[in-house]
C-alpha positions in Angstrom: -42.0 29.7 -39.9 -42.1 26.0 -39.7 -44.0 23.7 -42.1 -46.2 22.6 -39.2 -47.0 26.2 -38.3 -47.8 26.9 -41.9 -50.1 24.0 -42.1 -52.1 25.4 -39.1 -52.0 29.0 -40.3 -52.8 28.4 -43.9 -55.2 25.5 -44.4 -54.3 23.2 -47.3 -58.0 22.7 -47.8 -58.5 26.4 -48.2 -55.5 26.6 -50.6 -56.9 23.8 -52.7 -60.2 25.6 -53.0 -58.4 28.6 -54.6 -57.0 26.5 -57.4 -58.8 25.7 -60.7 -61.1 22.7 -60.7 -59.2 19.4 -61.2 -55.8 20.8 -60.5 -55.7 19.5 -56.9 -56.1 15.9 -58.2 -52.6 16.0 -59.7 -50.9 17.9 -56.9 -49.4 16.1 -53.9 -49.9 17.4 -50.4 -46.3 18.5 -50.3 -46.7 20.6 -53.3 -49.7 22.3 -51.8 -47.7 23.0 -48.6 -44.9 24.5 -50.7 -47.4 26.6 -52.7 -48.8 27.9 -49.4 -45.4 28.8 -48.2 -44.8 30.8 -51.4 -48.1 32.5 -51.3 -47.9 33.4 -47.6 -45.2 36.0 -48.3 -47.4 37.9 -50.7 -50.2 40.3 -50.0 -52.6 38.2 -52.1 -52.8 35.4 -49.6 -54.4 35.9 -46.2 -54.7 33.7 -43.1 -57.5 31.2 -43.6 -60.5 31.5 -41.3 -61.8 30.1 -39.0 -58.6 30.0 -37.0 -59.4 29.7 -33.3 -61.1 26.7 -31.6 -62.4 25.6 -35.0 -60.1 25.5 -38.1 -60.8 25.0 -41.7 -59.9 21.3 -41.6 -62.3 20.8 -38.8 -65.0 22.3 -40.9 -64.4 19.8 -43.8 -64.7 16.9 -41.4 -67.8 18.3 -39.7 -69.5 18.9 -43.0 -69.3 15.2 -43.7 -70.5 14.2 -40.2 -73.7 16.3 -40.3 -75.0 14.0 -43.0 -74.3 10.8 -41.0 -76.5 9.5 -38.2 -75.0 9.8 -34.8 -74.5 12.1 -31.8 -72.8 14.8 -33.9 -75.6 15.0 -36.4 -78.2 15.1 -33.6 -76.3 18.0 -31.9 -76.1 19.8 -35.2 -79.8 19.5 -36.0 -80.8 20.7 -32.5 -78.4 23.6 -32.7 -79.5 24.6 -36.2 -83.1 24.5 -35.2 -82.4 26.8 -32.3 -80.5 29.2 -34.5 -83.2 29.1 -37.2 -85.7 30.1 -34.5 -83.5 33.0 -33.4 -83.1 34.2 -37.0 -86.8 34.8 -37.1 -86.5 37.4 -34.4 -85.6 41.1 -34.9 -82.0 41.8 -34.0 -82.0 43.6 -30.6 -78.9 45.4 -29.3 -80.2 47.5 -26.4 -78.5 50.3 -24.6 -77.2 48.7 -21.4 -79.0 49.6 -18.2 -79.5 46.5 -16.1 -77.3 44.6 -13.6 -76.7 40.8 -13.7 -79.9 39.0 -14.5 -81.7 42.1 -15.9 -83.1 42.3 -19.4 -80.2 44.2 -21.1 -77.6 42.0 -19.3 -79.3 38.8 -20.4 -79.9 40.1 -24.0 -76.3 40.8 -24.6 -75.4 37.4 -23.2 -77.9 35.8 -25.5 -76.6 37.8 -28.5 -73.1 36.4 -28.2 -74.4 32.9 -28.0 -76.6 33.5 -31.1 -73.7 35.0 -33.0 -71.4 32.2 -32.2 -73.9 29.4 -33.0 -75.0 31.1 -36.2 -71.3 31.4 -37.2 -70.9 27.6 -36.7 -74.0 26.8 -38.7 -72.8 29.1 -41.5 -69.5 27.2 -41.7 -71.4 23.9 -41.9 -74.1 24.9 -44.4 -72.5 27.7 -46.4 -75.9 29.5 -46.3 -75.5 33.2 -46.4 -78.4 34.0 -44.1 -76.4 32.8 -41.0 -73.4 35.0 -41.8 -75.6 37.9 -42.7 -77.4 37.7 -39.3 -74.1 37.8 -37.5 -72.8 40.6 -39.7 -75.9 42.7 -39.1 -75.7 42.2 -35.3 -72.0 43.1 -35.3 -72.7 46.2 -37.3 -75.3 47.2 -34.7 -72.8 46.7 -32.0 -70.2 48.8 -34.0 -72.8 51.6 -34.0 -73.5 51.3 -30.3 -70.2 50.5 -28.6 -68.4 53.8 -29.3 -71.3 55.7 -27.7 -71.3 53.8 -24.4 -70.1 55.3 -21.1 -69.2 53.0 -18.2 -72.2 50.9 -17.2 -74.8 52.6 -15.1 -75.0 49.7 -12.6 -71.3 49.4 -12.1 -70.0 48.9 -8.5 -67.8 52.0 -8.2 -64.5 51.4 -6.4 -64.9 47.7 -6.2 -64.6 46.1 -9.6 -63.6 47.4 -13.0 -66.8 48.4 -14.8 -67.8 47.3 -18.3 -69.8 49.2 -20.9 -72.1 46.5 -22.2 -72.2 44.9 -18.7 -71.9 46.0 -15.1 -68.4 44.6 -14.8 -65.6 44.2 -17.3 -65.5 40.4 -16.6 -68.7 40.0 -18.5 -67.4 42.2 -21.3 -64.4 39.9 -21.7 -66.7 36.8 -21.7 -68.7 38.5 -24.4 -65.6 39.1 -26.5 -64.3 35.5 -26.1 -67.5 34.3 -27.8 -67.9 37.2 -30.3 -64.4 37.1 -31.5 -65.0 33.4 -32.5 -68.3 34.4 -34.2 -66.4 37.0 -36.2 -63.7 34.5 -37.1 -66.4 32.1 -38.4 -68.1 34.6 -40.8 -65.1 36.9 -41.7 -64.6 35.4 -45.1 -68.2 36.5 -46.1 -67.6 40.2 -45.4 -66.6 42.9 -47.8 -63.9 45.4 -47.0 -66.2 48.1 -45.8 -68.1 45.8 -43.5 -64.9 44.5 -42.0 -63.5 48.0 -41.5 -66.7 49.2 -39.7 -66.9 46.2 -37.4 -63.2 46.3 -36.5 -62.9 50.0 -36.0 -66.3 50.5 -34.3 -66.3 47.4 -32.1 -63.3 45.1 -31.9 -60.5 47.7 -31.6 -62.4 49.9 -29.1 -63.4 46.9 -26.9 -59.8 45.5 -27.0 -58.4 48.9 -26.1 -61.0 49.2 -23.2 -60.2 45.8 -21.8 -56.4 46.2 -22.1 -54.6 49.5 -22.1 -57.6 51.3 -20.5 -58.0 48.6 -17.8 -54.4 47.6 -16.9 -55.2 46.5 -13.3 -57.6 43.9 -14.5 -55.7 42.9 -17.7 -52.4 42.3 -15.8 -54.1 40.7 -12.8 -53.3 37.1 -11.9 -57.0 36.2 -11.2 -59.9 34.7 -13.2 -60.9 38.2 -14.3 -57.4 38.6 -15.8 -57.7 35.2 -17.5 -60.9 36.0 -19.2 -59.6 39.4 -20.3 -56.3 38.1 -21.7 -58.1 35.3 -23.5 -60.5 37.7 -25.1 -57.8 40.1 -26.3 -55.5 37.4 -27.4 -58.1 35.6 -29.4 -59.2 38.8 -31.1 -55.6 39.5 -31.9 -55.4 36.2 -33.8 -58.5 37.0 -35.8 -57.5 40.5 -36.7 -53.9 39.6 -37.3 -52.7 41.7 -34.4 -49.8 39.7 -33.0 -48.9 42.5 -30.6 -52.2 41.9 -28.8 -51.4 38.2 -28.6 -48.0 38.9 -27.0 -49.6 41.3 -24.5 -52.2 38.8 -23.7 -49.5 36.2 -23.0 -47.1 38.3 -21.1 -48.9 41.5 -19.9 -49.2 45.0 -21.4 -45.5 45.6 -21.1 -44.7 42.0 -22.2 -42.6 41.7 -18.9 -44.1 38.3 -18.0 -45.2 39.7 -14.6 -48.8 39.2 -15.7 -50.7 37.8 -18.6 -51.9 34.4 -19.6 -48.6 32.5 -19.0 -48.2 34.0 -15.5 -51.7 32.9 -14.7 -50.8 29.4 -15.8 -47.8 29.6 -13.5 -49.5 31.1 -10.4 -53.1 30.1 -10.3 -52.7 26.3 -10.6 -50.8 23.9 -8.3 -48.6 21.3 -10.0 -51.6 18.9 -9.8 -53.9 21.3 -11.6 -55.8 22.6 -8.5 -57.0 26.2 -9.0 -56.4 28.5 -6.1 -60.0 29.8 -5.8 -61.6 26.4 -5.5 -63.7 24.1 -7.7 -66.5 26.5 -8.5 -64.1 29.1 -9.9 -61.9 26.5 -11.3 -64.9 25.5 -13.5 -65.5 29.1 -14.4 -61.8 30.0 -15.2 -61.4 26.8 -17.2 -63.3 28.2 -20.2 -60.8 31.0 -21.1 -57.9 28.9 -20.2 -58.7 26.0 -22.6 -60.3 28.2 -25.2 -57.4 30.5 -25.6 -55.0 27.6 -25.3 -56.8 25.9 -28.2 -56.5 29.1 -30.3 -52.8 29.3 -29.5 -52.3 25.7 -30.6 -54.2 26.3 -33.8 -52.2 29.4 -34.7 -48.8 28.8 -33.0 -48.4 25.1 -32.3 -44.7 25.6 -31.8 -45.6 27.1 -28.4 -46.7 23.7 -27.3 -49.2 25.3 -24.9 -50.8 22.1 -23.7 -47.4 20.7 -22.7 -46.6 23.8 -20.6 -45.8 23.1 -17.0 -46.0 19.4 -17.5 -49.4 19.6 -19.1 -50.9 21.8 -16.5 -54.1 22.6 -18.4 -54.9 18.9 -19.0 -54.3 18.2 -15.3 -56.6 21.1 -14.5 -59.4 19.6 -16.6 -59.1 16.3 -14.8 -58.8 17.9 -11.4 -62.0 19.8 -12.1 -63.8 16.5 -12.6 -62.3 14.9 -9.6 -63.6 17.8 -7.4 -67.2 16.8 -7.9 -69.6 14.3 -6.3 -72.8 13.1 -8.0 -72.1 15.5 -10.9 -71.9 18.6 -8.6 -68.8 20.5 -7.6 -67.7 20.5 -4.0 -69.1 23.9 -2.8 -66.1 25.5 -1.0 -65.5 29.3 -1.0 -67.9 31.5 -3.0 -69.7 28.6 -4.7 -73.2 28.2 -6.2 -74.1 24.7 -5.1 -76.1 23.8 -8.2 -73.1 24.0 -10.5 -71.8 20.7 -11.8 -69.9 18.8 -14.5 -72.5 19.6 -17.2 -71.5 23.3 -17.2 -70.4 24.4 -20.6 -67.0 25.4 -19.4 -66.2 21.8 -18.4 -68.0 20.4 -21.5 -65.5 22.4 -23.6 -62.6 21.3 -21.4 -63.5 17.6 -21.6 -64.0 17.9 -25.4 -60.6 19.6 -25.9 -58.8 17.2 -23.6 -60.2 14.2 -25.3 -59.2 15.6 -28.7 -55.6 15.8 -27.4 -55.4 12.6 -25.3 -58.0 10.1 -26.5 -58.6 9.2 -22.8 -61.6 6.9 -22.9 -62.5 7.8 -19.3 -63.2 11.3 -20.4 -65.9 9.8 -22.7 -67.7 8.6 -19.6 -67.9 12.2 -18.4 -68.9 13.4 -21.8 -71.8 10.9 -21.8 -72.9 12.2 -18.4 -72.7 15.8 -19.7 -74.8 14.8 -22.7 -73.7 17.8 -24.7 -71.8 17.6 -28.0 -70.1 20.8 -29.0 -69.9 21.5 -32.7 -66.1 21.6 -33.1 -63.5 19.3 -34.5 -62.8 17.9 -31.1 -66.6 17.6 -30.5 -66.8 15.4 -33.5 -64.1 13.2 -32.1 -66.0 12.8 -28.9 -69.3 12.1 -30.7 -67.7 9.5 -32.9 -66.0 7.8 -30.0 -69.1 7.6 -27.9 -71.1 6.3 -31.0 -68.4 3.6 -31.3 -68.8 2.5 -27.6 -65.3 3.5 -26.7 -66.1 5.0 -23.3 -64.7 3.4 -20.1 -65.7 4.3 -16.5 -64.1 7.4 -15.2 -62.1 6.7 -12.1 -62.7 9.0 -9.1 -59.9 8.8 -6.6 -58.9 9.8 -3.1 -56.4 12.6 -3.6 -54.7 15.4 -1.7 -54.7 18.2 -4.2 -51.8 20.5 -3.2 -52.7 24.2 -3.1 -50.6 27.1 -4.3 -48.4 27.3 -7.4 -45.8 25.1 -5.8 -48.4 22.7 -4.3 -47.1 23.4 -0.8 -49.7 25.9 0.5 -51.9 23.3 2.1 -54.2 21.0 0.1 -57.8 20.2 -0.7 -58.2 16.6 0.3 -60.8 14.2 -1.1 -61.4 10.9 0.5 -63.7 8.3 -1.1 -65.2 5.0 -0.1 -68.0 2.8 -1.5 -69.9 1.1 1.2 -73.6 0.7 0.4 -73.3 3.6 -1.9 -70.5 6.1 -2.7 -69.2 8.3 0.2 -67.0 11.3 -0.1 -65.3 13.3 2.6 -63.9 16.7 1.7 -61.2 18.0 4.1 -60.1 21.6 3.6 -56.6 22.5 5.0 -56.2 24.7 1.9 -55.1 28.2 1.2 -57.4 31.2 1.4 -58.5 31.3 -2.2 -58.1 35.1 -2.8 -61.1 37.3 -2.5 -63.5 34.5 -3.1 -62.1 32.4 -0.2 -63.9 31.8 3.1 -62.4 31.9 6.6 -62.7 28.2 7.2 -59.4 26.4 7.8 -59.6 22.7 8.5 -63.3 22.4 7.7 -65.0 19.3 6.3 -68.0 18.1 4.3 -69.6 14.7 3.9 -71.5 13.1 1.0 -73.4 9.8 0.9 -75.8 8.2 -1.5 -75.8 11.2 -3.9 -76.6 13.7 -1.1 -74.7 16.3 0.9 -75.0 15.3 4.5 -72.5 17.5 6.5 -72.8 20.7 4.5 -71.2 23.9 3.6 -73.4 27.0 2.9 -71.4 28.0 -0.2 -72.2 31.5 -1.5 -75.0 33.8 -0.4 -76.1 34.7 -3.9 -79.0 34.3 -6.3 -77.0 34.2 -9.5 -78.4 36.5 -12.2 -81.7 37.1 -10.2 -81.8 40.8 -10.5 -84.5 41.2 -7.8 -82.0 39.8 -5.3 -79.3 42.5 -5.1 -78.8 42.6 -8.9 -77.8 38.9 -9.0 -74.6 39.8 -7.2 -73.2 38.4 -4.0 -75.6 39.4 -1.2 -74.6 41.4 1.8 -75.0 38.2 3.8 -72.2 36.7 1.9 -69.8 38.9 3.8 -71.8 39.0 7.1 -72.4 35.2 7.2 -71.3 32.8 4.5 -67.6 33.8 4.6 -67.4 33.6 8.4 -66.0 30.6 10.2 -69.1 29.8 12.1 -70.8 29.1 8.8 -68.5 26.1 8.4 -67.6 22.9 10.2 -64.4 24.0 12.0 -63.4 25.5 15.3 -64.3 29.2 16.1 -62.3 30.8 18.9 -64.1 33.5 21.0 -66.8 33.9 18.3 -64.2 35.5 16.0 -63.5 34.3 12.5 -60.2 33.0 11.3 -57.7 35.8 10.5 -60.2 38.2 12.0 -61.9 38.1 8.6 -59.0 39.8 6.9 -58.5 38.5 3.3 -54.9 39.9 3.1 -53.8 38.1 6.2 -55.6 34.9 5.1 -53.9 34.9 1.8 -50.5 35.2 3.5 -51.1 32.1 5.7 -52.1 28.6 5.0 -52.4 25.3 6.9 -49.7 22.6 6.9 -50.7 19.1 5.8 -48.9 16.8 8.2 -49.9 13.6 6.2 -52.4 12.0 3.9 -52.6 8.2 3.6 -55.1 6.1 1.6 -55.7 2.4 1.2 -58.7 0.2 0.6 -59.8 0.3 4.3 -58.9 3.8 5.5 -58.3 7.2 4.1 -56.8 9.6 6.7 -55.3 13.0 6.8 -53.9 15.4 9.5 -53.3 19.1 9.2 -52.6 22.1 11.4 -52.5 25.9 11.4 -51.2 28.3 14.1 -51.9 31.6 12.4 -55.7 31.6 12.2 -55.7 33.0 15.8 -52.8 34.6 17.7 -51.3 32.1 20.1 -53.7 29.3 19.1 -52.8 26.1 17.3 -55.5 24.2 15.5 -54.9 20.6 14.5 -57.4 18.2 12.9 -57.2 14.6 11.9 -60.0 13.1 9.8 -60.4 9.4 8.8 -62.9 7.8 6.5 -63.0 4.1 7.4 -64.5 1.1 5.7 -65.7 -1.8 7.9 -66.6 -4.4 5.3 -67.6 -7.1 7.9 -70.3 -4.8 9.1 -71.0 -3.2 5.7 -70.4 0.0 7.5 -68.4 3.2 6.9 -67.7 5.9 9.4 -65.7 9.1 10.0 -63.3 9.6 13.0 -62.7 13.2 13.8 -60.1 14.4 16.3 -59.7 18.2 16.5 -57.0 19.5 18.9 -56.9 23.1 20.1 -54.0 24.4 22.2 -53.4 27.9 23.4 -51.4 30.0 25.8 -54.6 31.6 27.1 -58.1 30.4 28.0 -60.7 30.8 25.2 -64.3 29.9 24.3 -64.2 27.2 21.6 -67.1 26.4 19.2 -67.2 23.5 16.8 -70.3 23.6 14.5 -71.7 20.8 12.4 -74.0 22.0 9.6 -76.3 19.1 8.7 -78.8 18.4 5.9 -81.9 16.6 7.3 -84.3 16.5 10.1 -83.3 16.0 13.7 -84.5 12.7 15.0 -83.2 12.2 18.5 -80.5 13.0 21.0 -79.5 10.9 24.1 -79.6 14.1 26.2 -82.3 16.7 27.0 -82.4 19.4 24.4 -83.4 22.4 26.5 -85.5 23.7 23.6 -86.6 27.4 23.7 -90.3 27.0 22.9 -91.6 30.5 23.5 -89.0 32.9 22.3 -85.6 32.8 20.5 -82.8 35.2 20.0 -79.7 35.5 17.8 -76.6 33.6 19.1 -74.4 36.6 18.9 -73.9 40.1 17.4 -71.3 39.7 14.7 -69.0 37.3 12.8 -72.0 35.4 11.4 -73.4 34.6 14.9 -76.0 37.4 14.4 -77.7 35.4 11.7 -78.1 32.2 13.8 -81.2 31.7 15.9 -80.5 29.8 19.1 -83.3 27.2 19.3 -82.0 24.8 22.0 -79.1 24.7 24.6 -78.0 21.7 26.6 -75.2 20.4 28.8 -74.9 16.7 28.2 -73.6 14.5 31.0 -70.0 13.2 30.8 -69.7 10.3 28.3 -71.1 10.0 24.9 -73.4 12.6 23.4 -75.3 11.3 20.4 -77.2 13.4 17.8 -79.1 11.7 15.1 -80.8 13.2 12.0 -82.5 11.8 8.9 -81.8 12.8 5.4 -85.1 12.2 3.6 -83.6 12.7 0.2 -81.5 9.5 0.5 -83.5 7.8 3.2 -80.6 7.3 5.6 -79.9 8.1 9.2 -76.7 9.8 10.5 -75.4 10.0 14.1 -72.6 12.2 15.4 -71.3 10.6 18.6 -69.0 12.9 20.6 -66.9 12.5 23.7 -68.0 15.1 26.3 -66.7 15.9 29.7 -69.9 17.1 31.4 -68.8 20.8 31.2 -69.3 21.4 27.5 -72.5 22.6 25.9 -74.5 21.7 22.8 -76.2 24.5 21.0 -78.8 24.0 18.3 -79.3 26.7 15.7 -81.2 27.7 12.6 -80.2 30.3 10.1 -82.3 33.4 9.5 -81.8 35.9 12.3 -81.2 39.5 11.4 -82.2 38.8 7.8 -85.0 41.3 6.9 -85.0 40.4 3.2 -85.1 36.6 3.7 -81.8 36.3 1.8 -80.5 33.3 3.8 -81.7 29.7 3.6 -83.1 28.3 6.9 -80.4 25.7 7.5 -79.6 23.8 10.7 -76.5 23.3 12.8 -75.4 22.1 16.2 -72.4 23.5 18.0 -70.2 21.8 20.6 -69.0 24.6 22.9 -66.3 24.5 25.5 -65.7 27.6 27.7 -62.6 29.0 29.4 -60.1 26.4 28.2 -56.5 26.4 27.0 -56.4 22.9 25.6 -59.2 20.7 24.3 -59.7 17.7 22.0 -63.0 17.4 20.2 -63.3 13.7 19.5 -66.2 12.2 17.6 -67.4 9.4 15.3 -69.8 10.1 12.5 -71.9 7.1 11.6 -74.2 6.6 8.6 -76.8 3.9 9.3 -80.2 2.4 8.5 -82.9 3.2 6.0 -86.2 5.0 6.0 -88.7 4.1 3.2 -92.0 6.0 3.6 -93.3 4.6 0.3 -93.0 1.0 1.5 -93.6 2.0 5.2 -90.5 0.5 6.8 -87.6 1.8 8.9 -84.4 -0.1 9.6 -81.7 0.7 12.1 -82.8 4.2 12.9 -80.6 4.2 16.1 -76.8 4.4 16.3 -75.0 1.1 16.8 -71.9 2.6 18.3 -71.5 1.4 21.9 -68.2 2.7 23.1 -65.8 5.5 22.2 -62.5 6.3 23.9 -59.6 8.6 23.2 -56.1 8.7 24.7 -52.7 10.3 23.9 -49.9 7.7 24.4 -46.3 8.2 23.5 -47.1 11.1 21.2 -49.8 9.0 19.4 -53.6 9.5 19.3 -55.5 6.4 20.1 -59.2 6.3 19.2 -60.9 3.1 20.3 -64.5 2.2 19.6 -66.9 -0.8 19.2 -70.3 -1.7 17.9 -70.8 -4.9 19.7 -69.1 -7.2 22.2 -67.1 -9.2 19.7 -64.6 -6.6 18.1 -62.8 -3.5 19.2 -61.5 -1.1 16.6 -58.5 1.1 17.3 -57.3 3.9 15.1 -53.8 5.0 16.0 -52.0 7.9 14.3 -49.0 10.1 14.7 -49.7 13.8 14.0 -46.2 15.0 15.0 -44.8 15.3 11.5 -43.9 11.6 11.4 -42.8 10.2 8.1 -43.6 6.9 6.4 -40.6 5.1 8.0 -41.3 6.2 11.6 -41.8 3.2 14.0 -44.6 3.7 16.6 -45.3 1.6 19.7 -48.1 1.8 22.3 -49.9 -0.3 24.8 -53.7 -0.2 25.2 -55.8 -2.3 27.6 -52.8 -4.4 28.5 -51.9 -5.2 24.9 -48.9 -4.0 22.9 -49.2 -2.6 19.4 -46.7 -1.2 16.9 -46.9 0.2 13.3 -44.7 2.0 10.8 -45.7 5.3 9.3 -48.4 7.8 10.1 -51.3 5.6 11.0 -52.7 2.2 11.5 -56.2 0.7 11.9 -56.5 -2.4 14.1 -59.4 -4.9 14.5 -59.2 -6.8 17.8 -61.3 -9.8 18.5 -62.4 -9.8 22.1 
């Protein structure tokens, strides 16, 4: 055992407290360390507690801080007031009977929070009433837990059930918190109390989550992460190193599963989590909490340095995958989740404690939550001292897969009259929580989602809505391709809605480039449909002379057989106008199809625009701005306008709107469009500016293997976007002629401004 390890395992502060009064004044720190080393080999000396996310030295510093004005004291007083209120209530440990959101489910969730918070307050005040409350609740659980069968609301055959909760995932979350609560009050317990709590509660629940649930425990998945974290942290508290080793390397300690394998497999080298931002946020909690416990107990493992600091990268990437404080809602995502979730609060806190990155303080200020830990004290003090600097959001292609080569989730950002973000998704499937939506996109402007994704069909923890679980419509609509902004072939979803096939295939990112004027990426996939290649190029362009931003979208479909092709755009706002007749169905409407999500879409209008430019404009009233999608059409394609809600007898789906560009019986087609934010609508001051699209011309040609998209807003300037989506590299020289003029550029793409 190293001296550094000893210092973490056996607090010098704790040792000093054992010595007679006044002795510590004449002893050096080195002597105390040597004394600890000697005592650690005897049965008299035990590991000091707390020893997980909070250690004894943290407690000493926090005890000082709660008597000093500042953010930490404010957080402490608020937390203590809440705990004091809870202590006035009778301890309630009910027999489990409800699913997610039901009374017993929520009661057991509240109990672990009360126990954890009361344990912290006990450490900071030394008042027995807090430890006694936690003790009494743990004793009640020790009486209850051995009597529990599998939960009555479990989903048989689908997920591993819990006993306190309907799924074992929630059981593991409960143990992550409760093991910390026990760690915080352990020193106050007598031998009989410890024996009852450990034999009646902690040992049975660890056995249930590990050796009795090997499929979940060894699984490389967020369920496995929570479970291994819970068992490993409990192992540290109870001095069961075997549990820690199993948590790290799987039940057989083979390394084929366990926490370390999850770090290897679930994150790309940039820290992108395979299931997407929503589940990255959720999985972050056990990752950083267990890692902090590992660092406290075994710093020699250097867990935060593992895989080139993968956990710190993951924390930063989680922040980057947000807009206006909300996470990008891809895959099974609840759209209201954002950077203020407790998982990321803890992640930012721990990351700042390790790095002192002042940009993280900006996020901590926005989160406006100080956690009562040693790292939380560091964050609070730094914010009080005004050390925060603006966090830098960037345009980044976040490689997917453990090697970073299984596609990417691409974020493009501009700031023209307000921050814009374009999210492009040529990413991997995302396991069971993934949606069948290769090459989809979303757009955000002035703090609002404009081109939208449905996210998950779920009312989280609302028991009246299917027990708070994912609704049936999550499988019948939200996961299907038509629910997203990408091409659907023959009204059939990508990979024929087969998760196993989807997980085995991913898009290829051809290129991603970013500079001040343009962010652009191209990607393709030829396995979403047999014999069909899908290729999409999206560019977010800044036109500073016009104070204008826009999106250019070129979606190529090529096939060896003729197909029907649909390209939906799901939009947030109210339809304002089109430059073609709508063909609205005013007397009766019907569902657009019978399956693959189409059965849930009412067909409200159907039109065949004339050849040329088809314009569709809507108003987003939340940010007071107009948006126009201008598409090149050949006179044979259709525009379908839909609203969600068909075949939905329980009103589970939101009534959201979309329009679909449809091309029938074709082997090859290029969907080409320009998406244009413009104008302002201010009902309070009663004015409207630039409600109509300013785009006058739009052309697309393929020349010498290049795509040439030309457009103009007036008679003075033509704009040309040229790009090479044929696997060109940054040194490839490209030449083309357009309207009698010659152009050339090096690399993947070039944006030209041409004065007429």
